[in-house]
PyMOL CGO cylinders between C-alpha atoms (Angstrom):
from pymol import cmd
from pymol.cgo import CYLINDER

trace = [
    CYLINDER, 20.69, -98.22, -3.17, 20.46, -99.34, -6.80, 0.3, 1, 1, 1, 1, 1, 1,
    CYLINDER, 20.46, -99.34, -6.80, 17.47, -97.05, -7.50, 0.3, 1, 1, 1, 1, 1, 1,
    CYLINDER, 17.47, -97.05, -7.50, 19.38, -94.11, -6.05, 0.3, 1, 1, 1, 1, 1, 1,
    CYLINDER, 19.38, -94.11, -6.05, 22.40, -94.84, -8.27, 0.3, 1, 1, 1, 1, 1, 1,
    CYLINDER, 22.40, -94.84, -8.27, 20.24, -95.24, -11.38, 0.3, 1, 1, 1, 1, 1, 1,
    CYLINDER, 20.24, -95.24, -11.38, 18.38, -92.00, -10.61, 0.3, 1, 1, 1, 1, 1, 1,
    CYLINDER, 18.38, -92.00, -10.61, 21.58, -90.01, -10.04, 0.3, 1, 1, 1, 1, 1, 1,
    CYLINDER, 21.58, -90.01, -10.04, 23.06, -91.44, -13.26, 0.3, 1, 1, 1, 1, 1, 1,
    CYLINDER, 23.06, -91.44, -13.26, 19.97, -90.42, -15.27, 0.3, 1, 1, 1, 1, 1, 1,
    CYLINDER, 19.97, -90.42, -15.27, 19.91, -86.96, -13.69, 0.3, 1, 1, 1, 1, 1, 1,
    CYLINDER, 19.91, -86.96, -13.69, 23.61, -86.57, -14.53, 0.3, 1, 1, 1, 1, 1, 1,
    CYLINDER, 23.61, -86.57, -14.53, 22.92, -87.48, -18.18, 0.3, 1, 1, 1, 1, 1, 1,
    CYLINDER, 22.92, -87.48, -18.18, 20.08, -84.95, -18.30, 0.3, 1, 1, 1, 1, 1, 1,
    CYLINDER, 20.08, -84.95, -18.30, 22.04, -82.03, -16.85, 0.3, 1, 1, 1, 1, 1, 1,
    CYLINDER, 22.04, -82.03, -16.85, 25.26, -82.85, -18.71, 0.3, 1, 1, 1, 1, 1, 1,
    CYLINDER, 25.26, -82.85, -18.71, 23.21, -82.63, -21.94, 0.3, 1, 1, 1, 1, 1, 1,
    CYLINDER, 23.21, -82.63, -21.94, 21.60, -79.36, -20.79, 0.3, 1, 1, 1, 1, 1, 1,
    CYLINDER, 21.60, -79.36, -20.79, 24.79, -77.55, -19.78, 0.3, 1, 1, 1, 1, 1, 1,
    CYLINDER, 24.79, -77.55, -19.78, 26.96, -79.01, -22.57, 0.3, 1, 1, 1, 1, 1, 1,
    CYLINDER, 26.96, -79.01, -22.57, 24.48, -77.60, -25.10, 0.3, 1, 1, 1, 1, 1, 1,
    CYLINDER, 24.48, -77.60, -25.10, 24.44, -74.21, -23.38, 0.3, 1, 1, 1, 1, 1, 1,
    CYLINDER, 24.44, -74.21, -23.38, 28.26, -74.03, -23.33, 0.3, 1, 1, 1, 1, 1, 1,
    CYLINDER, 28.26, -74.03, -23.33, 28.54, -75.18, -26.96, 0.3, 1, 1, 1, 1, 1, 1,
    CYLINDER, 28.54, -75.18, -26.96, 26.05, -72.53, -28.09, 0.3, 1, 1, 1, 1, 1, 1,
    CYLINDER, 26.05, -72.53, -28.09, 27.76, -69.84, -26.01, 0.3, 1, 1, 1, 1, 1, 1,
    CYLINDER, 27.76, -69.84, -26.01, 31.02, -70.57, -27.87, 0.3, 1, 1, 1, 1, 1, 1,
    CYLINDER, 31.02, -70.57, -27.87, 29.10, -69.86, -31.10, 0.3, 1, 1, 1, 1, 1, 1,
    CYLINDER, 29.10, -69.86, -31.10, 27.86, -66.56, -29.72, 0.3, 1, 1, 1, 1, 1, 1,
    CYLINDER, 27.86, -66.56, -29.72, 24.36, -67.92, -28.99, 0.3, 1, 1, 1, 1, 1, 1,
    CYLINDER, 24.36, -67.92, -28.99, 22.87, -67.03, -25.62, 0.3, 1, 1, 1, 1, 1, 1,
    CYLINDER, 22.87, -67.03, -25.62, 20.72, -70.07, -24.85, 0.3, 1, 1, 1, 1, 1, 1,
    CYLINDER, 20.72, -70.07, -24.85, 19.26, -68.85, -21.55, 0.3, 1, 1, 1, 1, 1, 1,
    CYLINDER, 19.26, -68.85, -21.55, 16.59, -66.29, -22.46, 0.3, 1, 1, 1, 1, 1, 1,
    CYLINDER, 16.59, -66.29, -22.46, 14.38, -66.78, -19.41, 0.3, 1, 1, 1, 1, 1, 1,
    CYLINDER, 14.38, -66.78, -19.41, 13.18, -63.42, -18.10, 0.3, 1, 1, 1, 1, 1, 1,
    CYLINDER, 13.18, -63.42, -18.10, 15.41, -61.36, -20.40, 0.3, 1, 1, 1, 1, 1, 1,
    CYLINDER, 15.41, -61.36, -20.40, 13.70, -58.44, -22.11, 0.3, 1, 1, 1, 1, 1, 1,
    CYLINDER, 13.70, -58.44, -22.11, 10.30, -59.49, -20.78, 0.3, 1, 1, 1, 1, 1, 1,
    CYLINDER, 10.30, -59.49, -20.78, 7.70, -57.56, -18.81, 0.3, 1, 1, 1, 1, 1, 1,
    CYLINDER, 7.70, -57.56, -18.81, 4.68, -58.19, -16.61, 0.3, 1, 1, 1, 1, 1, 1,
    CYLINDER, 4.68, -58.19, -16.61, 3.18, -61.67, -16.23, 0.3, 1, 1, 1, 1, 1, 1,
    CYLINDER, 3.18, -61.67, -16.23, 5.51, -63.20, -18.83, 0.3, 1, 1, 1, 1, 1, 1,
    CYLINDER, 5.51, -63.20, -18.83, 8.57, -61.98, -16.94, 0.3, 1, 1, 1, 1, 1, 1,
    CYLINDER, 8.57, -61.98, -16.94, 7.08, -63.32, -13.71, 0.3, 1, 1, 1, 1, 1, 1,
    CYLINDER, 7.08, -63.32, -13.71, 6.52, -66.76, -15.27, 0.3, 1, 1, 1, 1, 1, 1,
    CYLINDER, 6.52, -66.76, -15.27, 10.00, -66.99, -16.75, 0.3, 1, 1, 1, 1, 1, 1,
    CYLINDER, 10.00, -66.99, -16.75, 11.88, -65.70, -13.69, 0.3, 1, 1, 1, 1, 1, 1,
    CYLINDER, 11.88, -65.70, -13.69, 9.88, -67.95, -11.34, 0.3, 1, 1, 1, 1, 1, 1,
    CYLINDER, 9.88, -67.95, -11.34, 10.42, -70.90, -13.69, 0.3, 1, 1, 1, 1, 1, 1,
    CYLINDER, 10.42, -70.90, -13.69, 14.16, -70.25, -13.73, 0.3, 1, 1, 1, 1, 1, 1,
    CYLINDER, 14.16, -70.25, -13.73, 14.28, -70.19, -9.92, 0.3, 1, 1, 1, 1, 1, 1,
    CYLINDER, 14.28, -70.19, -9.92, 12.24, -73.41, -9.79, 0.3, 1, 1, 1, 1, 1, 1,
    CYLINDER, 12.24, -73.41, -9.79, 14.52, -75.26, -12.24, 0.3, 1, 1, 1, 1, 1, 1,
    CYLINDER, 14.52, -75.26, -12.24, 17.56, -74.42, -10.08, 0.3, 1, 1, 1, 1, 1, 1,
    CYLINDER, 17.56, -74.42, -10.08, 15.90, -74.98, -6.69, 0.3, 1, 1, 1, 1, 1, 1,
    CYLINDER, 15.90, -74.98, -6.69, 14.03, -78.22, -7.44, 0.3, 1, 1, 1, 1, 1, 1,
    CYLINDER, 14.03, -78.22, -7.44, 17.15, -80.30, -8.26, 0.3, 1, 1, 1, 1, 1, 1,
    CYLINDER, 17.15, -80.30, -8.26, 18.53, -79.39, -4.83, 0.3, 1, 1, 1, 1, 1, 1,
    CYLINDER, 18.53, -79.39, -4.83, 15.30, -80.61, -3.19, 0.3, 1, 1, 1, 1, 1, 1,
    CYLINDER, 15.30, -80.61, -3.19, 15.43, -83.73, -5.36, 0.3, 1, 1, 1, 1, 1, 1,
    CYLINDER, 15.43, -83.73, -5.36, 19.01, -84.57, -4.41, 0.3, 1, 1, 1, 1, 1, 1,
    CYLINDER, 19.01, -84.57, -4.41, 18.29, -84.08, -0.69, 0.3, 1, 1, 1, 1, 1, 1,
    CYLINDER, 18.29, -84.08, -0.69, 15.15, -86.23, -1.02, 0.3, 1, 1, 1, 1, 1, 1,
    CYLINDER, 15.15, -86.23, -1.02, 17.09, -89.00, -2.75, 0.3, 1, 1, 1, 1, 1, 1,
    CYLINDER, 17.09, -89.00, -2.75, 19.98, -88.96, -0.27, 0.3, 1, 1, 1, 1, 1, 1,
    CYLINDER, 19.98, -88.96, -0.27, 17.72, -88.93, 2.81, 0.3, 1, 1, 1, 1, 1, 1,
    CYLINDER, 17.72, -88.93, 2.81, 15.30, -91.56, 1.47, 0.3, 1, 1, 1, 1, 1, 1,
    CYLINDER, 15.30, -91.56, 1.47, 15.38, -94.69, 3.64, 0.3, 1, 1, 1, 1, 1, 1,
    CYLINDER, 15.38, -94.69, 3.64, 15.38, -97.62, 1.26, 0.3, 1, 1, 1, 1, 1, 1,
    CYLINDER, 15.38, -97.62, 1.26, 14.38, -100.93, 2.83, 0.3, 1, 1, 1, 1, 1, 1,
    CYLINDER, 14.38, -100.93, 2.83, 13.67, -102.69, -0.45, 0.3, 1, 1, 1, 1, 1, 1,
    CYLINDER, 13.67, -102.69, -0.45, 12.89, -101.62, -4.00, 0.3, 1, 1, 1, 1, 1, 1,
    CYLINDER, 12.89, -101.62, -4.00, 9.21, -100.79, -4.43, 0.3, 1, 1, 1, 1, 1, 1,
    CYLINDER, 9.21, -100.79, -4.43, 7.26, -101.25, -7.71, 0.3, 1, 1, 1, 1, 1, 1,
    CYLINDER, 7.26, -101.25, -7.71, 6.58, -97.50, -7.71, 0.3, 1, 1, 1, 1, 1, 1,
    CYLINDER, 6.58, -97.50, -7.71, 10.33, -96.86, -7.70, 0.3, 1, 1, 1, 1, 1, 1,
    CYLINDER, 10.33, -96.86, -7.70, 10.84, -99.11, -10.72, 0.3, 1, 1, 1, 1, 1, 1,
    CYLINDER, 10.84, -99.11, -10.72, 8.03, -97.26, -12.50, 0.3, 1, 1, 1, 1, 1, 1,
    CYLINDER, 8.03, -97.26, -12.50, 9.58, -93.95, -11.46, 0.3, 1, 1, 1, 1, 1, 1,
    CYLINDER, 9.58, -93.95, -11.46, 13.00, -94.94, -12.82, 0.3, 1, 1, 1, 1, 1, 1,
    CYLINDER, 13.00, -94.94, -12.82, 11.39, -95.91, -16.13, 0.3, 1, 1, 1, 1, 1, 1,
    CYLINDER, 11.39, -95.91, -16.13, 9.59, -92.57, -16.34, 0.3, 1, 1, 1, 1, 1, 1,
    CYLINDER, 9.59, -92.57, -16.34, 12.84, -90.73, -15.57, 0.3, 1, 1, 1, 1, 1, 1,
    CYLINDER, 12.84, -90.73, -15.57, 14.61, -92.66, -18.34, 0.3, 1, 1, 1, 1, 1, 1,
    CYLINDER, 14.61, -92.66, -18.34, 11.91, -91.72, -20.86, 0.3, 1, 1, 1, 1, 1, 1,
    CYLINDER, 11.91, -91.72, -20.86, 12.17, -88.11, -19.72, 0.3, 1, 1, 1, 1, 1, 1,
    CYLINDER, 12.17, -88.11, -19.72, 15.93, -88.04, -20.22, 0.3, 1, 1, 1, 1, 1, 1,
    CYLINDER, 15.93, -88.04, -20.22, 15.56, -89.66, -23.65, 0.3, 1, 1, 1, 1, 1, 1,
    CYLINDER, 15.56, -89.66, -23.65, 12.90, -87.14, -24.71, 0.3, 1, 1, 1, 1, 1, 1,
    CYLINDER, 12.90, -87.14, -24.71, 15.03, -84.22, -23.54, 0.3, 1, 1, 1, 1, 1, 1,
    CYLINDER, 15.03, -84.22, -23.54, 18.26, -85.40, -25.18, 0.3, 1, 1, 1, 1, 1, 1,
    CYLINDER, 18.26, -85.40, -25.18, 16.49, -86.11, -28.47, 0.3, 1, 1, 1, 1, 1, 1,
    CYLINDER, 16.49, -86.11, -28.47, 14.79, -82.70, -28.38, 0.3, 1, 1, 1, 1, 1, 1,
    CYLINDER, 14.79, -82.70, -28.38, 18.08, -80.87, -27.83, 0.3, 1, 1, 1, 1, 1, 1,
    CYLINDER, 18.08, -80.87, -27.83, 19.83, -82.83, -30.59, 0.3, 1, 1, 1, 1, 1, 1,
    CYLINDER, 19.83, -82.83, -30.59, 16.92, -82.31, -33.00, 0.3, 1, 1, 1, 1, 1, 1,
    CYLINDER, 16.92, -82.31, -33.00, 16.72, -78.55, -32.36, 0.3, 1, 1, 1, 1, 1, 1,
    CYLINDER, 16.72, -78.55, -32.36, 20.42, -78.06, -33.12, 0.3, 1, 1, 1, 1, 1, 1,
    CYLINDER, 20.42, -78.06, -33.12, 21.19, -74.32, -32.84, 0.3, 1, 1, 1, 1, 1, 1,
    CYLINDER, 21.19, -74.32, -32.84, 17.50, -73.38, -32.65, 0.3, 1, 1, 1, 1, 1, 1,
    CYLINDER, 17.50, -73.38, -32.65, 17.30, -74.53, -29.02, 0.3, 1, 1, 1, 1, 1, 1,
    CYLINDER, 17.30, -74.53, -29.02, 16.64, -71.87, -26.36, 0.3, 1, 1, 1, 1, 1, 1,
    CYLINDER, 16.64, -71.87, -26.36, 15.54, -71.77, -22.73, 0.3, 1, 1, 1, 1, 1, 1,
    CYLINDER, 15.54, -71.77, -22.73, 12.85, -69.12, -22.99, 0.3, 1, 1, 1, 1, 1, 1,
    CYLINDER, 12.85, -69.12, -22.99, 11.90, -67.16, -26.09, 0.3, 1, 1, 1, 1, 1, 1,
    CYLINDER, 11.90, -67.16, -26.09, 13.99, -64.64, -27.95, 0.3, 1, 1, 1, 1, 1, 1,
    CYLINDER, 13.99, -64.64, -27.95, 12.55, -62.44, -30.66, 0.3, 1, 1, 1, 1, 1, 1,
    CYLINDER, 12.55, -62.44, -30.66, 15.79, -60.86, -31.85, 0.3, 1, 1, 1, 1, 1, 1,
    CYLINDER, 15.79, -60.86, -31.85, 17.42, -63.96, -33.38, 0.3, 1, 1, 1, 1, 1, 1,
    CYLINDER, 17.42, -63.96, -33.38, 15.79, -65.87, -36.24, 0.3, 1, 1, 1, 1, 1, 1,
    CYLINDER, 15.79, -65.87, -36.24, 15.28, -69.58, -35.54, 0.3, 1, 1, 1, 1, 1, 1,
    CYLINDER, 15.28, -69.58, -35.54, 13.64, -72.36, -37.53, 0.3, 1, 1, 1, 1, 1, 1,
    CYLINDER, 13.64, -72.36, -37.53, 10.39, -74.17, -36.72, 0.3, 1, 1, 1, 1, 1, 1,
    CYLINDER, 10.39, -74.17, -36.72, 11.43, -77.78, -36.10, 0.3, 1, 1, 1, 1, 1, 1,
    CYLINDER, 11.43, -77.78, -36.10, 8.64, -80.29, -36.79, 0.3, 1, 1, 1, 1, 1, 1,
    CYLINDER, 8.64, -80.29, -36.79, 10.47, -83.54, -37.58, 0.3, 1, 1, 1, 1, 1, 1,
    CYLINDER, 10.47, -83.54, -37.58, 11.90, -86.36, -35.46, 0.3, 1, 1, 1, 1, 1, 1,
    CYLINDER, 11.90, -86.36, -35.46, 10.64, -86.25, -31.88, 0.3, 1, 1, 1, 1, 1, 1,
    CYLINDER, 10.64, -86.25, -31.88, 8.92, -82.96, -32.71, 0.3, 1, 1, 1, 1, 1, 1,
    CYLINDER, 8.92, -82.96, -32.71, 6.57, -84.91, -34.97, 0.3, 1, 1, 1, 1, 1, 1,
    CYLINDER, 6.57, -84.91, -34.97, 5.01, -86.53, -31.88, 0.3, 1, 1, 1, 1, 1, 1,
    CYLINDER, 5.01, -86.53, -31.88, 5.42, -83.72, -29.33, 0.3, 1, 1, 1, 1, 1, 1,
    CYLINDER, 5.42, -83.72, -29.33, 5.42, -79.95, -29.79, 0.3, 1, 1, 1, 1, 1, 1,
    CYLINDER, 5.42, -79.95, -29.79, 7.34, -79.57, -26.52, 0.3, 1, 1, 1, 1, 1, 1,
    CYLINDER, 7.34, -79.57, -26.52, 9.57, -82.62, -25.99, 0.3, 1, 1, 1, 1, 1, 1,
    CYLINDER, 9.57, -82.62, -25.99, 12.12, -80.69, -23.88, 0.3, 1, 1, 1, 1, 1, 1,
    CYLINDER, 12.12, -80.69, -23.88, 9.37, -79.63, -21.48, 0.3, 1, 1, 1, 1, 1, 1,
    CYLINDER, 9.37, -79.63, -21.48, 8.01, -83.17, -21.59, 0.3, 1, 1, 1, 1, 1, 1,
    CYLINDER, 8.01, -83.17, -21.59, 11.49, -84.41, -20.66, 0.3, 1, 1, 1, 1, 1, 1,
    CYLINDER, 11.49, -84.41, -20.66, 11.64, -82.12, -17.63, 0.3, 1, 1, 1, 1, 1, 1,
    CYLINDER, 11.64, -82.12, -17.63, 8.11, -83.11, -16.59, 0.3, 1, 1, 1, 1, 1, 1,
    CYLINDER, 8.11, -83.11, -16.59, 8.74, -86.85, -16.85, 0.3, 1, 1, 1, 1, 1, 1,
    CYLINDER, 8.74, -86.85, -16.85, 12.03, -86.65, -14.97, 0.3, 1, 1, 1, 1, 1, 1,
    CYLINDER, 12.03, -86.65, -14.97, 10.42, -84.63, -12.18, 0.3, 1, 1, 1, 1, 1, 1,
    CYLINDER, 10.42, -84.63, -12.18, 7.41, -86.97, -11.94, 0.3, 1, 1, 1, 1, 1, 1,
    CYLINDER, 7.41, -86.97, -11.94, 9.64, -90.06, -11.95, 0.3, 1, 1, 1, 1, 1, 1,
    CYLINDER, 9.64, -90.06, -11.95, 11.79, -88.72, -9.11, 0.3, 1, 1, 1, 1, 1, 1,
    CYLINDER, 11.79, -88.72, -9.11, 8.68, -87.80, -7.12, 0.3, 1, 1, 1, 1, 1, 1,
    CYLINDER, 8.68, -87.80, -7.12, 7.25, -91.32, -7.52, 0.3, 1, 1, 1, 1, 1, 1,
    CYLINDER, 7.25, -91.32, -7.52, 10.53, -92.93, -6.52, 0.3, 1, 1, 1, 1, 1, 1,
    CYLINDER, 10.53, -92.93, -6.52, 11.39, -90.75, -3.53, 0.3, 1, 1, 1, 1, 1, 1,
    CYLINDER, 11.39, -90.75, -3.53, 8.10, -89.25, -2.42, 0.3, 1, 1, 1, 1, 1, 1,
    CYLINDER, 8.10, -89.25, -2.42, 7.85, -86.68, 0.35, 0.3, 1, 1, 1, 1, 1, 1,
    CYLINDER, 7.85, -86.68, 0.35, 5.46, -83.75, 0.71, 0.3, 1, 1, 1, 1, 1, 1,
    CYLINDER, 5.46, -83.75, 0.71, 8.07, -81.00, 0.24, 0.3, 1, 1, 1, 1, 1, 1,
    CYLINDER, 8.07, -81.00, 0.24, 9.21, -82.64, -2.98, 0.3, 1, 1, 1, 1, 1, 1,
    CYLINDER, 9.21, -82.64, -2.98, 5.56, -83.09, -4.02, 0.3, 1, 1, 1, 1, 1, 1,
    CYLINDER, 5.56, -83.09, -4.02, 4.74, -79.38, -3.59, 0.3, 1, 1, 1, 1, 1, 1,
    CYLINDER, 4.74, -79.38, -3.59, 7.97, -78.26, -5.31, 0.3, 1, 1, 1, 1, 1, 1,
    CYLINDER, 7.97, -78.26, -5.31, 7.42, -80.67, -8.21, 0.3, 1, 1, 1, 1, 1, 1,
    CYLINDER, 7.42, -80.67, -8.21, 3.79, -79.60, -8.63, 0.3, 1, 1, 1, 1, 1, 1,
    CYLINDER, 3.79, -79.60, -8.63, 4.80, -75.94, -8.71, 0.3, 1, 1, 1, 1, 1, 1,
    CYLINDER, 4.80, -75.94, -8.71, 7.47, -76.61, -11.33, 0.3, 1, 1, 1, 1, 1, 1,
    CYLINDER, 7.47, -76.61, -11.33, 5.04, -78.56, -13.54, 0.3, 1, 1, 1, 1, 1, 1,
    CYLINDER, 5.04, -78.56, -13.54, 2.50, -75.72, -13.36, 0.3, 1, 1, 1, 1, 1, 1,
    CYLINDER, 2.50, -75.72, -13.36, 5.19, -73.16, -14.24, 0.3, 1, 1, 1, 1, 1, 1,
    CYLINDER, 5.19, -73.16, -14.24, 6.34, -75.21, -17.25, 0.3, 1, 1, 1, 1, 1, 1,
    CYLINDER, 6.34, -75.21, -17.25, 2.74, -75.41, -18.47, 0.3, 1, 1, 1, 1, 1, 1,
    CYLINDER, 2.74, -75.41, -18.47, 2.26, -71.64, -18.02, 0.3, 1, 1, 1, 1, 1, 1,
    CYLINDER, 2.26, -71.64, -18.02, 5.49, -71.04, -19.95, 0.3, 1, 1, 1, 1, 1, 1,
    CYLINDER, 5.49, -71.04, -19.95, 4.23, -73.15, -22.85, 0.3, 1, 1, 1, 1, 1, 1,
    CYLINDER, 4.23, -73.15, -22.85, 0.68, -71.75, -22.96, 0.3, 1, 1, 1, 1, 1, 1,
    CYLINDER, 0.68, -71.75, -22.96, 1.36, -68.09, -22.17, 0.3, 1, 1, 1, 1, 1, 1,
    CYLINDER, 1.36, -68.09, -22.17, 4.80, -67.55, -23.71, 0.3, 1, 1, 1, 1, 1, 1,
    CYLINDER, 4.80, -67.55, -23.71, 6.07, -70.23, -26.10, 0.3, 1, 1, 1, 1, 1, 1,
    CYLINDER, 6.07, -70.23, -26.10, 2.91, -70.80, -28.12, 0.3, 1, 1, 1, 1, 1, 1,
    CYLINDER, 2.91, -70.80, -28.12, 2.21, -67.06, -28.59, 0.3, 1, 1, 1, 1, 1, 1,
    CYLINDER, 2.21, -67.06, -28.59, 5.80, -66.50, -29.69, 0.3, 1, 1, 1, 1, 1, 1,
    CYLINDER, 5.80, -66.50, -29.69, 5.71, -69.39, -32.18, 0.3, 1, 1, 1, 1, 1, 1,
    CYLINDER, 5.71, -69.39, -32.18, 2.42, -68.18, -33.64, 0.3, 1, 1, 1, 1, 1, 1,
    CYLINDER, 2.42, -68.18, -33.64, 3.86, -64.69, -34.05, 0.3, 1, 1, 1, 1, 1, 1,
    CYLINDER, 3.86, -64.69, -34.05, 7.13, -65.97, -35.54, 0.3, 1, 1, 1, 1, 1, 1,
    CYLINDER, 7.13, -65.97, -35.54, 5.83, -68.70, -37.85, 0.3, 1, 1, 1, 1, 1, 1,
    CYLINDER, 5.83, -68.70, -37.85, 2.16, -67.88, -38.42, 0.3, 1, 1, 1, 1, 1, 1,
    CYLINDER, 2.16, -67.88, -38.42, 0.32, -70.34, -40.64, 0.3, 1, 1, 1, 1, 1, 1,
    CYLINDER, 0.32, -70.34, -40.64, 3.14, -72.89, -40.56, 0.3, 1, 1, 1, 1, 1, 1,
    CYLINDER, 3.14, -72.89, -40.56, 2.83, -73.11, -36.78, 0.3, 1, 1, 1, 1, 1, 1,
    CYLINDER, 2.83, -73.11, -36.78, -0.97, -73.32, -36.93, 0.3, 1, 1, 1, 1, 1, 1,
    CYLINDER, -0.97, -73.32, -36.93, -0.73, -76.28, -39.33, 0.3, 1, 1, 1, 1, 1, 1,
    CYLINDER, -0.73, -76.28, -39.33, 1.83, -77.94, -37.08, 0.3, 1, 1, 1, 1, 1, 1,
    CYLINDER, 1.83, -77.94, -37.08, -0.32, -77.28, -34.00, 0.3, 1, 1, 1, 1, 1, 1,
    CYLINDER, -0.32, -77.28, -34.00, -3.28, -79.02, -35.67, 0.3, 1, 1, 1, 1, 1, 1,
    CYLINDER, -3.28, -79.02, -35.67, -1.22, -82.15, -36.31, 0.3, 1, 1, 1, 1, 1, 1,
    CYLINDER, -1.22, -82.15, -36.31, 0.85, -82.60, -33.15, 0.3, 1, 1, 1, 1, 1, 1,
    CYLINDER, 0.85, -82.60, -33.15, -0.24, -82.54, -29.51, 0.3, 1, 1, 1, 1, 1, 1,
    CYLINDER, -0.24, -82.54, -29.51, 1.24, -80.14, -26.99, 0.3, 1, 1, 1, 1, 1, 1,
    CYLINDER, 1.24, -80.14, -26.99, 2.91, -82.88, -24.95, 0.3, 1, 1, 1, 1, 1, 1,
    CYLINDER, 2.91, -82.88, -24.95, 2.72, -86.19, -26.78, 0.3, 1, 1, 1, 1, 1, 1,
    CYLINDER, 2.72, -86.19, -26.78, 0.81, -87.74, -29.66, 0.3, 1, 1, 1, 1, 1, 1,
    CYLINDER, 0.81, -87.74, -29.66, -0.51, -86.79, -33.07, 0.3, 1, 1, 1, 1, 1, 1,
    CYLINDER, -0.51, -86.79, -33.07, -4.04, -85.61, -33.82, 0.3, 1, 1, 1, 1, 1, 1,
    CYLINDER, -4.04, -85.61, -33.82, -6.32, -85.11, -36.79, 0.3, 1, 1, 1, 1, 1, 1,
    CYLINDER, -6.32, -85.11, -36.79, -5.83, -88.64, -38.12, 0.3, 1, 1, 1, 1, 1, 1,
    CYLINDER, -5.83, -88.64, -38.12, -8.81, -90.24, -39.84, 0.3, 1, 1, 1, 1, 1, 1,
    CYLINDER, -8.81, -90.24, -39.84, -10.07, -93.71, -39.00, 0.3, 1, 1, 1, 1, 1, 1,
    CYLINDER, -10.07, -93.71, -39.00, -7.64, -95.27, -41.53, 0.3, 1, 1, 1, 1, 1, 1,
    CYLINDER, -7.64, -95.27, -41.53, -4.67, -93.74, -39.65, 0.3, 1, 1, 1, 1, 1, 1,
    CYLINDER, -4.67, -93.74, -39.65, -3.60, -91.35, -42.40, 0.3, 1, 1, 1, 1, 1, 1,
]
cmd.load_cgo(trace, "trace")
């Protein structure tokens, strides 16, 4: 029972952060949710499918958690809870760091800044990383095959969104600044290009 409570509490923190930010930006006239809007072809397919996945998967997760028969806490569940916690932390920090530059999906009409400090100095996509870690942690803690397939599909869609949409947009919007940033910071986590002295 304790793992279920911890997981629900962490999920609540994650989604409260997500929707609070969206509502706060909407009050400022900023439309945060840009998934699928003004897009065509494969990019529209990725973003629309991703949007469906991010609304459908939490339902599958909640059902999986509720129906999970818990005889005793397993080591994998403790690991899963830790991964979820790191995911929530990464997501919350990414949203706070982005301030009013945060969007779900890309939007070419509004000018935003390239954020490269804080958590963005160790991950180019900490919000995506947060989603991924939370999803993986829940899967480890409450494994079933339906949840496994749904989680895998969501992870693939997030990766396609980064590689086929986000990175192209950032290169177009920020050019050389983004290329320099890309050479220094890994897509998901870590820095690169350091010499053997760590500089």
